[in-house]
PDB file with one MODEL, atoms N, CA, C and O in Angstrom:
MODEL        1
ATOM      1  N   MET A   1      84.356  96.864 111.510  1.00  0.00           N
ATOM      2  CA  MET A   1      85.222  95.884 112.101  1.00  0.00           C
ATOM      3  C   MET A   1      86.592  96.530 112.334  1.00  0.00           C
ATOM      4  O   MET A   1      87.154  97.159 111.438  1.00  0.00           O
ATOM      5  N   THR A   2      87.112  96.365 113.536  1.00  0.00           N
ATOM      6  CA  THR A   2      88.407  96.962 113.869  1.00  0.00           C
ATOM      7  C   THR A   2      89.540  96.083 113.340  1.00  0.00           C
ATOM      8  O   THR A   2      89.325  94.931 112.963  1.00  0.00           O
ATOM      9  N   SER A   3      90.734  96.639 113.320  1.00  0.00           N
ATOM     10  CA  SER A   3      91.884  95.868 112.841  1.00  0.00           C
ATOM     11  C   SER A   3      92.193  94.707 113.780  1.00  0.00           C
ATOM     12  O   SER A   3      92.667  93.661 113.336  1.00  0.00           O
ATOM     13  N   LYS A   4      91.931  94.880 115.063  1.00  0.00           N
ATOM     14  CA  LYS A   4      92.150  93.811 116.035  1.00  0.00           C
ATOM     15  C   LYS A   4      91.177  92.647 115.776  1.00  0.00           C
ATOM     16  O   LYS A   4      91.566  91.481 115.840  1.00  0.00           O
ATOM     17  N   GLN A   5      89.927  92.971 115.487  1.00  0.00           N
ATOM     18  CA  GLN A   5      88.935  91.945 115.182  1.00  0.00           C
ATOM     19  C   GLN A   5      89.279  91.231 113.869  1.00  0.00           C
ATOM     20  O   GLN A   5      89.161  90.010 113.763  1.00  0.00           O
ATOM     21  N   ARG A   6      89.702  92.007 112.884  1.00  0.00           N
ATOM     22  CA  ARG A   6      90.084  91.430 111.599  1.00  0.00           C
ATOM     23  C   ARG A   6      91.280  90.485 111.772  1.00  0.00           C
ATOM     24  O   ARG A   6      91.307  89.405 111.182  1.00  0.00           O
ATOM     25  N   ALA A   7      92.261  90.888 112.575  1.00  0.00           N
ATOM     26  CA  ALA A   7      93.430  90.040 112.816  1.00  0.00           C
ATOM     27  C   ALA A   7      93.027  88.744 113.509  1.00  0.00           C
ATOM     28  O   ALA A   7      93.566  87.680 113.205  1.00  0.00           O
ATOM     29  N   TYR A   8      92.084  88.831 114.437  1.00  0.00           N
ATOM     30  CA  TYR A   8      91.595  87.634 115.123  1.00  0.00           C
ATOM     31  C   TYR A   8      90.912  86.684 114.142  1.00  0.00           C
ATOM     32  O   TYR A   8      91.143  85.475 114.182  1.00  0.00           O
ATOM     33  N   LEU A   9      90.081  87.224 113.271  1.00  0.00           N
ATOM     34  CA  LEU A   9      89.394  86.396 112.275  1.00  0.00           C
ATOM     35  C   LEU A   9      90.384  85.786 111.279  1.00  0.00           C
ATOM     36  O   LEU A   9      90.204  84.648 110.843  1.00  0.00           O
ATOM     37  N   LYS A  10      91.427  86.539 110.919  1.00  0.00           N
ATOM     38  CA  LYS A  10      92.455  86.009 110.026  1.00  0.00           C
ATOM     39  C   LYS A  10      93.159  84.823 110.666  1.00  0.00           C
ATOM     40  O   LYS A  10      93.462  83.836 109.994  1.00  0.00           O
ATOM     41  N   SER A  11      93.418  84.921 111.967  1.00  0.00           N
ATOM     42  CA  SER A  11      94.094  83.817 112.655  1.00  0.00           C
ATOM     43  C   SER A  11      93.205  82.578 112.690  1.00  0.00           C
ATOM     44  O   SER A  11      93.699  81.458 112.561  1.00  0.00           O
ATOM     45  N   LEU A  12      91.895  82.771 112.864  1.00  0.00           N
ATOM     46  CA  LEU A  12      90.976  81.638 112.839  1.00  0.00           C
ATOM     47  C   LEU A  12      90.884  81.028 111.435  1.00  0.00           C
ATOM     48  O   LEU A  12      90.781  79.811 111.285  1.00  0.00           O
ATOM     49  N   ALA A  13      90.923  81.873 110.426  1.00  0.00           N
ATOM     50  CA  ALA A  13      90.769  81.417 109.044  1.00  0.00           C
ATOM     51  C   ALA A  13      92.021  80.722 108.523  1.00  0.00           C
ATOM     52  O   ALA A  13      91.945  79.967 107.554  1.00  0.00           O
ATOM     53  N   SER A  14      93.167  80.961 109.147  1.00  0.00           N
ATOM     54  CA  SER A  14      94.409  80.381 108.630  1.00  0.00           C
ATOM     55  C   SER A  14      94.396  78.855 108.661  1.00  0.00           C
ATOM     56  O   SER A  14      95.075  78.220 107.854  1.00  0.00           O
ATOM     57  N   VAL A  15      93.647  78.265 109.566  1.00  0.00           N
ATOM     58  CA  VAL A  15      93.601  76.796 109.660  1.00  0.00           C
ATOM     59  C   VAL A  15      92.414  76.193 108.914  1.00  0.00           C
ATOM     60  O   VAL A  15      92.295  74.971 108.828  1.00  0.00           O
ATOM     61  N   LEU A  16      91.537  77.036 108.374  1.00  0.00           N
ATOM     62  CA  LEU A  16      90.365  76.548 107.641  1.00  0.00           C
ATOM     63  C   LEU A  16      90.745  76.064 106.250  1.00  0.00           C
ATOM     64  O   LEU A  16      91.656  76.597 105.616  1.00  0.00           O
ATOM     65  N   ASP A  17      90.036  75.054 105.792  1.00  0.00           N
ATOM     66  CA  ASP A  17      90.146  74.628 104.403  1.00  0.00           C
ATOM     67  C   ASP A  17      89.051  75.332 103.607  1.00  0.00           C
ATOM     68  O   ASP A  17      87.954  75.546 104.124  1.00  0.00           O
ATOM     69  N   PRO A  18      89.336  75.695 102.350  1.00  0.00           N
ATOM     70  CA  PRO A  18      88.292  76.316 101.527  1.00  0.00           C
ATOM     71  C   PRO A  18      87.119  75.356 101.329  1.00  0.00           C
ATOM     72  O   PRO A  18      87.318  74.175 101.046  1.00  0.00           O
ATOM     73  N   ILE A  19      85.895  75.869 101.479  1.00  0.00           N
ATOM     74  CA  ILE A  19      84.722  75.009 101.297  1.00  0.00           C
ATOM     75  C   ILE A  19      84.045  75.242  99.954  1.00  0.00           C
ATOM     76  O   ILE A  19      83.151  74.488  99.569  1.00  0.00           O
ATOM     77  N   PHE A  20      84.467  76.284  99.236  1.00  0.00           N
ATOM     78  CA  PHE A  20      83.942  76.560  97.903  1.00  0.00           C
ATOM     79  C   PHE A  20      85.085  76.904  96.968  1.00  0.00           C
ATOM     80  O   PHE A  20      86.108  77.448  97.383  1.00  0.00           O
ATOM     81  N   GLN A  21      84.894  76.575  95.692  1.00  0.00           N
ATOM     82  CA  GLN A  21      85.832  76.950  94.646  1.00  0.00           C
ATOM     83  C   GLN A  21      85.060  77.672  93.554  1.00  0.00           C
ATOM     84  O   GLN A  21      84.055  77.170  93.050  1.00  0.00           O
ATOM     85  N   ILE A  22      85.539  78.845  93.198  1.00  0.00           N
ATOM     86  CA  ILE A  22      84.902  79.622  92.146  1.00  0.00           C
ATOM     87  C   ILE A  22      85.660  79.351  90.852  1.00  0.00           C
ATOM     88  O   ILE A  22      86.861  79.605  90.762  1.00  0.00           O
ATOM     89  N   GLY A  23      84.955  78.838  89.858  1.00  0.00           N
ATOM     90  CA  GLY A  23      85.585  78.472  88.592  1.00  0.00           C
ATOM     91  C   GLY A  23      85.257  79.431  87.474  1.00  0.00           C
ATOM     92  O   GLY A  23      84.945  80.599  87.706  1.00  0.00           O
ATOM     93  N   LYS A  24      85.333  78.922  86.252  1.00  0.00           N
ATOM     94  CA  LYS A  24      85.165  79.784  85.078  1.00  0.00           C
ATOM     95  C   LYS A  24      83.758  80.354  84.930  1.00  0.00           C
ATOM     96  O   LYS A  24      83.569  81.362  84.250  1.00  0.00           O
ATOM     97  N   SER A  25      82.764  79.714  85.563  1.00  0.00           N
ATOM     98  CA  SER A  25      81.405  80.259  85.472  1.00  0.00           C
ATOM     99  C   SER A  25      81.211  81.457  86.400  1.00  0.00           C
ATOM    100  O   SER A  25      80.170  82.112  86.357  1.00  0.00           O
ATOM    101  N   SER A  26      82.203  81.743  87.233  1.00  0.00           N
ATOM    102  CA  SER A  26      82.222  82.891  88.138  1.00  0.00           C
ATOM    103  C   SER A  26      81.065  82.843  89.132  1.00  0.00           C
ATOM    104  O   SER A  26      80.728  81.768  89.627  1.00  0.00           O
ATOM    105  N   LEU A  27      80.460  83.973  89.430  1.00  0.00           N
ATOM    106  CA  LEU A  27      79.426  84.053  90.467  1.00  0.00           C
ATOM    107  C   LEU A  27      78.034  83.915  89.864  1.00  0.00           C
ATOM    108  O   LEU A  27      77.451  84.891  89.393  1.00  0.00           O
ATOM    109  N   THR A  28      77.521  82.724  89.883  1.00  0.00           N
ATOM    110  CA  THR A  28      76.157  82.492  89.416  1.00  0.00           C
ATOM    111  C   THR A  28      75.205  82.689  90.596  1.00  0.00           C
ATOM    112  O   THR A  28      75.639  82.632  91.747  1.00  0.00           O
ATOM    113  N   PRO A  29      73.925  82.919  90.336  1.00  0.00           N
ATOM    114  CA  PRO A  29      72.964  83.058  91.440  1.00  0.00           C
ATOM    115  C   PRO A  29      72.920  81.810  92.328  1.00  0.00           C
ATOM    116  O   PRO A  29      72.749  81.917  93.542  1.00  0.00           O
ATOM    117  N   GLU A  30      73.073  80.634  91.725  1.00  0.00           N
ATOM    118  CA  GLU A  30      73.056  79.392  92.507  1.00  0.00           C
ATOM    119  C   GLU A  30      74.261  79.321  93.445  1.00  0.00           C
ATOM    120  O   GLU A  30      74.152  78.879  94.588  1.00  0.00           O
ATOM    121  N   TYR A  31      75.391  79.759  92.943  1.00  0.00           N
ATOM    122  CA  TYR A  31      76.611  79.748  93.752  1.00  0.00           C
ATOM    123  C   TYR A  31      76.485  80.714  94.930  1.00  0.00           C
ATOM    124  O   TYR A  31      76.850  80.385  96.059  1.00  0.00           O
ATOM    125  N   THR A  32      75.970  81.895  94.653  1.00  0.00           N
ATOM    126  CA  THR A  32      75.769  82.886  95.710  1.00  0.00           C
ATOM    127  C   THR A  32      74.798  82.359  96.758  1.00  0.00           C
ATOM    128  O   THR A  32      75.009  82.571  97.952  1.00  0.00           O
ATOM    129  N   GLU A  33      73.747  81.682  96.336  1.00  0.00           N
ATOM    130  CA  GLU A  33      72.771  81.113  97.268  1.00  0.00           C
ATOM    131  C   GLU A  33      73.409  80.017  98.119  1.00  0.00           C
ATOM    132  O   GLU A  33      73.103  79.904  99.307  1.00  0.00           O
ATOM    133  N   ALA A  34      74.278  79.220  97.537  1.00  0.00           N
ATOM    134  CA  ALA A  34      74.961  78.162  98.294  1.00  0.00           C
ATOM    135  C   ALA A  34      75.850  78.762  99.383  1.00  0.00           C
ATOM    136  O   ALA A  34      75.928  78.222 100.486  1.00  0.00           O
ATOM    137  N   ILE A  35      76.513  79.863  99.081  1.00  0.00           N
ATOM    138  CA  ILE A  35      77.344  80.530 100.085  1.00  0.00           C
ATOM    139  C   ILE A  35      76.460  81.125 101.175  1.00  0.00           C
ATOM    140  O   ILE A  35      76.791  81.043 102.358  1.00  0.00           O
ATOM    141  N   ARG A  36      75.335  81.725 100.781  1.00  0.00           N
ATOM    142  CA  ARG A  36      74.395  82.284 101.759  1.00  0.00           C
ATOM    143  C   ARG A  36      73.902  81.186 102.709  1.00  0.00           C
ATOM    144  O   ARG A  36      73.785  81.413 103.913  1.00  0.00           O
ATOM    145  N   GLU A  37      73.616  80.012 102.174  1.00  0.00           N
ATOM    146  CA  GLU A  37      73.160  78.890 103.005  1.00  0.00           C
ATOM    147  C   GLU A  37      74.270  78.370 103.914  1.00  0.00           C
ATOM    148  O   GLU A  37      73.999  77.913 105.024  1.00  0.00           O
ATOM    149  N   ALA A  38      75.509  78.437 103.453  1.00  0.00           N
ATOM    150  CA  ALA A  38      76.637  77.983 104.274  1.00  0.00           C
ATOM    151  C   ALA A  38      76.777  78.847 105.530  1.00  0.00           C
ATOM    152  O   ALA A  38      77.246  78.372 106.564  1.00  0.00           O
ATOM    153  N   PHE A  39      76.374  80.100 105.437  1.00  0.00           N
ATOM    154  CA  PHE A  39      76.432  80.982 106.607  1.00  0.00           C
ATOM    155  C   PHE A  39      75.403  80.585 107.665  1.00  0.00           C
ATOM    156  O   PHE A  39      75.454  81.098 108.783  1.00  0.00           O
ATOM    157  N   ASN A  40      74.473  79.689 107.342  1.00  0.00           N
ATOM    158  CA  ASN A  40      73.532  79.193 108.349  1.00  0.00           C
ATOM    159  C   ASN A  40      74.228  78.304 109.366  1.00  0.00           C
ATOM    160  O   ASN A  40      73.785  78.212 110.511  1.00  0.00           O
ATOM    161  N   THR A  41      75.311  77.647 108.966  1.00  0.00           N
ATOM    162  CA  THR A  41      76.012  76.741 109.875  1.00  0.00           C
ATOM    163  C   THR A  41      77.401  77.237 110.251  1.00  0.00           C
ATOM    164  O   THR A  41      77.936  76.835 111.284  1.00  0.00           O
ATOM    165  N   LYS A  42      77.986  78.091 109.443  1.00  0.00           N
ATOM    166  CA  LYS A  42      79.338  78.598 109.712  1.00  0.00           C
ATOM    167  C   LYS A  42      79.317  80.119 109.727  1.00  0.00           C
ATOM    168  O   LYS A  42      78.511  80.751 109.045  1.00  0.00           O
ATOM    169  N   GLU A  43      80.209  80.689 110.509  1.00  0.00           N
ATOM    170  CA  GLU A  43      80.318  82.149 110.542  1.00  0.00           C
ATOM    171  C   GLU A  43      81.507  82.647 109.722  1.00  0.00           C
ATOM    172  O   GLU A  43      81.527  83.793 109.273  1.00  0.00           O
ATOM    173  N   LEU A  44      82.485  81.784 109.536  1.00  0.00           N
ATOM    174  CA  LEU A  44      83.704  82.139 108.817  1.00  0.00           C
ATOM    175  C   LEU A  44      83.887  81.155 107.670  1.00  0.00           C
ATOM    176  O   LEU A  44      83.939  79.944 107.885  1.00  0.00           O
ATOM    177  N   ILE A  45      83.984  81.678 106.455  1.00  0.00           N
ATOM    178  CA  ILE A  45      84.055  80.824 105.265  1.00  0.00           C
ATOM    179  C   ILE A  45      85.264  81.225 104.423  1.00  0.00           C
ATOM    180  O   ILE A  45      85.526  82.406 104.198  1.00  0.00           O
ATOM    181  N   LYS A  46      85.982  80.219 103.973  1.00  0.00           N
ATOM    182  CA  LYS A  46      87.111  80.454 103.075  1.00  0.00           C
ATOM    183  C   LYS A  46      86.766  79.888 101.703  1.00  0.00           C
ATOM    184  O   LYS A  46      86.236  78.783 101.592  1.00  0.00           O
ATOM    185  N   LEU A  47      87.075  80.666 100.651  1.00  0.00           N
ATOM    186  CA  LEU A  47      86.812  80.266  99.272  1.00  0.00           C
ATOM    187  C   LEU A  47      88.107  80.357  98.468  1.00  0.00           C
ATOM    188  O   LEU A  47      89.018  81.112  98.809  1.00  0.00           O
ATOM    189  N   THR A  48      88.167  79.579  97.405  1.00  0.00           N
ATOM    190  CA  THR A  48      89.292  79.637  96.487  1.00  0.00           C
ATOM    191  C   THR A  48      88.784  80.053  95.120  1.00  0.00           C
ATOM    192  O   THR A  48      87.765  79.549  94.648  1.00  0.00           O
ATOM    193  N   VAL A  49      89.499  80.976  94.484  1.00  0.00           N
ATOM    194  CA  VAL A  49      89.187  81.365  93.110  1.00  0.00           C
ATOM    195  C   VAL A  49      90.166  80.601  92.217  1.00  0.00           C
ATOM    196  O   VAL A  49      91.378  80.799  92.309  1.00  0.00           O
ATOM    197  N   LEU A  50      89.646  79.742  91.365  1.00  0.00           N
ATOM    198  CA  LEU A  50      90.494  78.936  90.493  1.00  0.00           C
ATOM    199  C   LEU A  50      91.135  79.791  89.402  1.00  0.00           C
ATOM    200  O   LEU A  50      90.656  80.880  89.086  1.00  0.00           O
ATOM    201  N   LYS A  51      92.210  79.286  88.843  1.00  0.00           N
ATOM    202  CA  LYS A  51      92.951  80.043  87.826  1.00  0.00           C
ATOM    203  C   LYS A  51      92.161  80.261  86.546  1.00  0.00           C
ATOM    204  O   LYS A  51      92.426  81.208  85.806  1.00  0.00           O
ATOM    205  N   ASN A  52      91.175  79.374  86.275  1.00  0.00           N
ATOM    206  CA  ASN A  52      90.400  79.541  85.045  1.00  0.00           C
ATOM    207  C   ASN A  52      89.305  80.599  85.179  1.00  0.00           C
ATOM    208  O   ASN A  52      88.601  80.879  84.209  1.00  0.00           O
ATOM    209  N   CYS A  53      89.153  81.187  86.357  1.00  0.00           N
ATOM    210  CA  CYS A  53      88.205  82.296  86.558  1.00  0.00           C
ATOM    211  C   CYS A  53      88.924  83.595  86.210  1.00  0.00           C
ATOM    212  O   CYS A  53      89.988  83.887  86.757  1.00  0.00           O
ATOM    213  N   LEU A  54      88.350  84.363  85.312  1.00  0.00           N
ATOM    214  CA  LEU A  54      89.009  85.572  84.827  1.00  0.00           C
ATOM    215  C   LEU A  54      88.724  86.810  85.661  1.00  0.00           C
ATOM    216  O   LEU A  54      89.335  87.854  85.435  1.00  0.00           O
ATOM    217  N   ASP A  55      87.807  86.717  86.625  1.00  0.00           N
ATOM    218  CA  ASP A  55      87.457  87.876  87.448  1.00  0.00           C
ATOM    219  C   ASP A  55      88.499  88.100  88.543  1.00  0.00           C
ATOM    220  O   ASP A  55      89.202  87.176  88.953  1.00  0.00           O
ATOM    221  N   GLU A  56      88.580  89.346  89.002  1.00  0.00           N
ATOM    222  CA  GLU A  56      89.492  89.696  90.079  1.00  0.00           C
ATOM    223  C   GLU A  56      88.958  89.196  91.425  1.00  0.00           C
ATOM    224  O   GLU A  56      87.797  89.451  91.746  1.00  0.00           O
ATOM    225  N   PRO A  57      89.769  88.496  92.218  1.00  0.00           N
ATOM    226  CA  PRO A  57      89.307  87.993  93.518  1.00  0.00           C
ATOM    227  C   PRO A  57      88.811  89.094  94.464  1.00  0.00           C
ATOM    228  O   PRO A  57      87.844  88.883  95.196  1.00  0.00           O
ATOM    229  N   LYS A  58      89.463  90.269  94.456  1.00  0.00           N
ATOM    230  CA  LYS A  58      89.029  91.349  95.358  1.00  0.00           C
ATOM    231  C   LYS A  58      87.638  91.860  94.993  1.00  0.00           C
ATOM    232  O   LYS A  58      86.819  92.131  95.871  1.00  0.00           O
ATOM    233  N   GLU A  59      87.381  91.988  93.712  1.00  0.00           N
ATOM    234  CA  GLU A  59      86.059  92.429  93.262  1.00  0.00           C
ATOM    235  C   GLU A  59      84.999  91.378  93.588  1.00  0.00           C
ATOM    236  O   GLU A  59      83.894  91.702  94.024  1.00  0.00           O
ATOM    237  N   MET A  60      85.356  90.116  93.368  1.00  0.00           N
ATOM    238  CA  MET A  60      84.420  89.028  93.657  1.00  0.00           C
ATOM    239  C   MET A  60      84.104  88.966  95.144  1.00  0.00           C
ATOM    240  O   MET A  60      82.961  88.720  95.528  1.00  0.00           O
ATOM    241  N   ALA A  61      85.103  89.187  95.974  1.00  0.00           N
ATOM    242  CA  ALA A  61      84.894  89.162  97.424  1.00  0.00           C
ATOM    243  C   ALA A  61      83.903  90.239  97.843  1.00  0.00           C
ATOM    244  O   ALA A  61      83.023  89.986  98.665  1.00  0.00           O
ATOM    245  N   GLN A  62      84.039  91.434  97.286  1.00  0.00           N
ATOM    246  CA  GLN A  62      83.138  92.525  97.639  1.00  0.00           C
ATOM    247  C   GLN A  62      81.721  92.249  97.146  1.00  0.00           C
ATOM    248  O   GLN A  62      80.754  92.534  97.852  1.00  0.00           O
ATOM    249  N   ILE A  63      81.591  91.701  95.952  1.00  0.00           N
ATOM    250  CA  ILE A  63      80.269  91.362  95.414  1.00  0.00           C
ATOM    251  C   ILE A  63      79.599  90.303  96.276  1.00  0.00           C
ATOM    252  O   ILE A  63      78.416  90.411  96.598  1.00  0.00           O
ATOM    253  N   LEU A  64      80.364  89.271  96.653  1.00  0.00           N
ATOM    254  CA  LEU A  64      79.810  88.215  97.514  1.00  0.00           C
ATOM    255  C   LEU A  64      79.392  88.772  98.867  1.00  0.00           C
ATOM    256  O   LEU A  64      78.338  88.411  99.392  1.00  0.00           O
ATOM    257  N   ALA A  65      80.210  89.645  99.430  1.00  0.00           N
ATOM    258  CA  ALA A  65      79.877  90.245 100.725  1.00  0.00           C
ATOM    259  C   ALA A  65      78.582  91.040 100.627  1.00  0.00           C
ATOM    260  O   ALA A  65      77.741  90.965 101.523  1.00  0.00           O
ATOM    261  N   ASP A  66      78.413  91.799  99.551  1.00  0.00           N
ATOM    262  CA  ASP A  66      77.189  92.580  99.364  1.00  0.00           C
ATOM    263  C   ASP A  66      75.968  91.674  99.201  1.00  0.00           C
ATOM    264  O   ASP A  66      74.912  91.936  99.777  1.00  0.00           O
ATOM    265  N   ARG A  67      76.119  90.617  98.421  1.00  0.00           N
ATOM    266  CA  ARG A  67      74.986  89.733  98.145  1.00  0.00           C
ATOM    267  C   ARG A  67      74.599  88.854  99.331  1.00  0.00           C
ATOM    268  O   ARG A  67      73.430  88.495  99.478  1.00  0.00           O
ATOM    269  N   THR A  68      75.570  88.503 100.179  1.00  0.00           N
ATOM    270  CA  THR A  68      75.285  87.593 101.296  1.00  0.00           C
ATOM    271  C   THR A  68      75.136  88.312 102.627  1.00  0.00           C
ATOM    272  O   THR A  68      74.771  87.687 103.623  1.00  0.00           O
ATOM    273  N   GLY A  69      75.407  89.600 102.666  1.00  0.00           N
ATOM    274  CA  GLY A  69      75.311  90.345 103.917  1.00  0.00           C
ATOM    275  C   GLY A  69      76.466  90.044 104.861  1.00  0.00           C
ATOM    276  O   GLY A  69      76.331  90.176 106.078  1.00  0.00           O
ATOM    277  N   SER A  70      77.595  89.643 104.303  1.00  0.00           N
ATOM    278  CA  SER A  70      78.759  89.314 105.122  1.00  0.00           C
ATOM    279  C   SER A  70      79.809  90.414 104.999  1.00  0.00           C
ATOM    280  O   SER A  70      79.588  91.438 104.353  1.00  0.00           O
ATOM    281  N   GLN A  71      80.970  90.174 105.640  1.00  0.00           N
ATOM    282  CA  GLN A  71      82.074  91.121 105.577  1.00  0.00           C
ATOM    283  C   GLN A  71      83.303  90.415 105.034  1.00  0.00           C
ATOM    284  O   GLN A  71      83.543  89.245 105.332  1.00  0.00           O
ATOM    285  N   VAL A  72      84.079  91.134 104.236  1.00  0.00           N
ATOM    286  CA  VAL A  72      85.328  90.581 103.719  1.00  0.00           C
ATOM    287  C   VAL A  72      86.378  90.708 104.816  1.00  0.00           C
ATOM    288  O   VAL A  72      86.667  91.807 105.289  1.00  0.00           O
ATOM    289  N   VAL A  73      86.942  89.575 105.212  1.00  0.00           N
ATOM    290  CA  VAL A  73      88.010  89.587 106.220  1.00  0.00           C
ATOM    291  C   VAL A  73      89.338  89.816 105.521  1.00  0.00           C
ATOM    292  O   VAL A  73      90.111  90.690 105.916  1.00  0.00           O
ATOM    293  N   GLN A  74      89.606  89.028 104.479  1.00  0.00           N
ATOM    294  CA  GLN A  74      90.841  89.209 103.733  1.00  0.00           C
ATOM    295  C   GLN A  74      90.747  88.552 102.367  1.00  0.00           C
ATOM    296  O   GLN A  74      89.957  87.635 102.141  1.00  0.00           O
ATOM    297  N   VAL A  75      91.577  89.053 101.467  1.00  0.00           N
ATOM    298  CA  VAL A  75      91.770  88.430 100.159  1.00  0.00           C
ATOM    299  C   VAL A  75      93.274  88.341  99.969  1.00  0.00           C
ATOM    300  O   VAL A  75      93.962  89.355  99.850  1.00  0.00           O
ATOM    301  N   ILE A  76      93.775  87.107  99.943  1.00  0.00           N
ATOM    302  CA  ILE A  76      95.208  86.887  99.723  1.00  0.00           C
ATOM    303  C   ILE A  76      95.344  86.024  98.479  1.00  0.00           C
ATOM    304  O   ILE A  76      94.922  84.868  98.458  1.00  0.00           O
ATOM    305  N   GLY A  77      95.933  86.598  97.456  1.00  0.00           N
ATOM    306  CA  GLY A  77      96.080  85.858  96.203  1.00  0.00           C
ATOM    307  C   GLY A  77      94.714  85.478  95.658  1.00  0.00           C
ATOM    308  O   GLY A  77      93.924  86.341  95.277  1.00  0.00           O
ATOM    309  N   ARG A  78      94.443  84.177  95.624  1.00  0.00           N
ATOM    310  CA  ARG A  78      93.169  83.687  95.103  1.00  0.00           C
ATOM    311  C   ARG A  78      92.313  83.078  96.211  1.00  0.00           C
ATOM    312  O   ARG A  78      91.413  82.285  95.936  1.00  0.00           O
ATOM    313  N   LYS A  79      92.587  83.443  97.454  1.00  0.00           N
ATOM    314  CA  LYS A  79      91.802  82.975  98.600  1.00  0.00           C
ATOM    315  C   LYS A  79      90.986  84.145  99.158  1.00  0.00           C
ATOM    316  O   LYS A  79      91.487  85.260  99.305  1.00  0.00           O
ATOM    317  N   ILE A  80      89.721  83.861  99.462  1.00  0.00           N
ATOM    318  CA  ILE A  80      88.807  84.866 100.019  1.00  0.00           C
ATOM    319  C   ILE A  80      88.282  84.339 101.342  1.00  0.00           C
ATOM    320  O   ILE A  80      87.896  83.174 101.447  1.00  0.00           O
ATOM    321  N   VAL A  81      88.267  85.204 102.355  1.00  0.00           N
ATOM    322  CA  VAL A  81      87.688  84.838 103.651  1.00  0.00           C
ATOM    323  C   VAL A  81      86.552  85.813 103.955  1.00  0.00           C
ATOM    324  O   VAL A  81      86.740  87.030 103.937  1.00  0.00           O
ATOM    325  N   LEU A  82      85.371  85.262 104.235  1.00  0.00           N
ATOM    326  CA  LEU A  82      84.187  86.060 104.543  1.00  0.00           C
ATOM    327  C   LEU A  82      83.702  85.729 105.956  1.00  0.00           C
ATOM    328  O   LEU A  82      83.835  84.596 106.419  1.00  0.00           O
ATOM    329  N   TYR A  83      83.140  86.726 106.629  1.00  0.00           N
ATOM    330  CA  TYR A  83      82.615  86.548 107.983  1.00  0.00           C
ATOM    331  C   TYR A  83      81.209  87.118 108.083  1.00  0.00           C
ATOM    332  O   TYR A  83      80.936  88.227 107.623  1.00  0.00           O
ATOM    333  N   LYS A  84      80.330  86.343 108.691  1.00  0.00           N
ATOM    334  CA  LYS A  84      78.977  86.818 108.970  1.00  0.00           C
ATOM    335  C   LYS A  84      78.558  86.219 110.312  1.00  0.00           C
ATOM    336  O   LYS A  84      78.390  85.004 110.421  1.00  0.00           O
ATOM    337  N   PRO A  85      78.388  87.064 111.336  1.00  0.00           N
ATOM    338  CA  PRO A  85      78.030  86.533 112.657  1.00  0.00           C
ATOM    339  C   PRO A  85      76.609  85.962 112.679  1.00  0.00           C
ATOM    340  O   PRO A  85      75.713  86.454 111.994  1.00  0.00           O
ATOM    341  N   ASP A  86      76.435  84.935 113.466  1.00  0.00           N
ATOM    342  CA  ASP A  86      75.110  84.333 113.664  1.00  0.00           C
ATOM    343  C   ASP A  86      74.311  85.278 114.552  1.00  0.00           C
ATOM    344  O   ASP A  86      74.794  85.691 115.607  1.00  0.00           O
ATOM    345  N   LYS A  87      73.108  85.620 114.142  1.00  0.00           N
ATOM    346  CA  LYS A  87      72.298  86.589 114.898  1.00  0.00           C
ATOM    347  C   LYS A  87      71.818  86.032 116.235  1.00  0.00           C
ATOM    348  O   LYS A  87      71.736  86.764 117.221  1.00  0.00           O
ATOM    349  N   ASP A  88      71.501  84.736 116.269  1.00  0.00           N
ATOM    350  CA  ASP A  88      70.950  84.150 117.493  1.00  0.00           C
ATOM    351  C   ASP A  88      72.026  83.684 118.468  1.00  0.00           C
ATOM    352  O   ASP A  88      72.043  84.096 119.627  1.00  0.00           O
ATOM    353  N   LYS A  89      72.917  82.828 117.995  1.00  0.00           N
ATOM    354  CA  LYS A  89      73.956  82.262 118.855  1.00  0.00           C
ATOM    355  C   LYS A  89      75.313  82.372 118.173  1.00  0.00           C
ATOM    356  O   LYS A  89      75.748  81.428 117.515  1.00  0.00           O
ATOM    357  N   PRO A  90      75.993  83.517 118.319  1.00  0.00           N
ATOM    358  CA  PRO A  90      77.304  83.643 117.691  1.00  0.00           C
ATOM    359  C   PRO A  90      78.318  82.667 118.308  1.00  0.00           C
ATOM    360  O   PRO A  90      78.438  82.574 119.530  1.00  0.00           O
ATOM    361  N   LYS A  91      79.038  81.947 117.451  1.00  0.00           N
ATOM    362  CA  LYS A  91      80.056  81.001 117.909  1.00  0.00           C
ATOM    363  C   LYS A  91      81.402  81.698 118.079  1.00  0.00           C
ATOM    364  O   LYS A  91      82.198  81.326 118.941  1.00  0.00           O
ATOM    365  N   ILE A  92      81.646  82.702 117.256  1.00  0.00           N
ATOM    366  CA  ILE A  92      82.896  83.443 117.319  1.00  0.00           C
ATOM    367  C   ILE A  92      82.660  84.749 118.081  1.00  0.00           C
ATOM    368  O   ILE A  92      81.823  85.563 117.693  1.00  0.00           O
ATOM    369  N   VAL A  93      83.402  84.932 119.158  1.00  0.00           N
ATOM    370  CA  VAL A  93      83.288  86.153 119.942  1.00  0.00           C
ATOM    371  C   VAL A  93      84.474  87.039 119.569  1.00  0.00           C
ATOM    372  O   VAL A  93      85.626  86.677 119.808  1.00  0.00           O
ATOM    373  N   LEU A  94      84.188  88.193 118.988  1.00  0.00           N
ATOM    374  CA  LEU A  94      85.232  89.101 118.551  1.00  0.00           C
ATOM    375  C   LEU A  94      85.773  89.910 119.720  1.00  0.00           C
ATOM    376  O   LEU A  94      85.004  90.317 120.591  1.00  0.00           O
ATOM    377  N   PRO A  95      87.102  90.155 119.758  1.00  0.00           N
ATOM    378  CA  PRO A  95      87.646  91.030 120.798  1.00  0.00           C
ATOM    379  C   PRO A  95      87.203  92.463 120.576  1.00  0.00           C
ATOM    380  O   PRO A  95      86.911  92.861 119.448  1.00  0.00           O
ATOM    381  N   LYS A  96      87.154  93.234 121.640  1.00  0.00           N
ATOM    382  CA  LYS A  96      86.708  94.630 121.523  1.00  0.00           C
ATOM    383  C   LYS A  96      87.842  95.563 121.256  1.00  0.00           C
ATOM    384  O   LYS A  96      87.632  96.769 121.132  1.00  0.00           O
TER     385      LYS A  96
ENDMDL
END
C-alpha cells in the first residue's frame, strides 16, 4: 500500500465510529472471528482498545491484520484502523 493510498484510507476512517472495543480479555478467537465476519460487509474497520487492556495497540493491530488477512492503516493512541478490500465488489477505490 502506498502512502497516498494510506492517506486516503485515513481520511475515510476519520469519520468512522469504532465498531469493536478490545477489553481486558484481549484478542480471543471469538473476537478475531467477529472482526473477520465484519469484513464481509465493510472494507474499513475502526477499533478501540480500552484502557483496561494491557496489550500494546500496535502489536494487537499487527496480530489482527495477520489473523484476518487485512492491512493496518493506522494506529493512533488506542484506535486501530484495518482495511481489507472486497474481492468481488470493492466499495473503496484506492488512488494509484
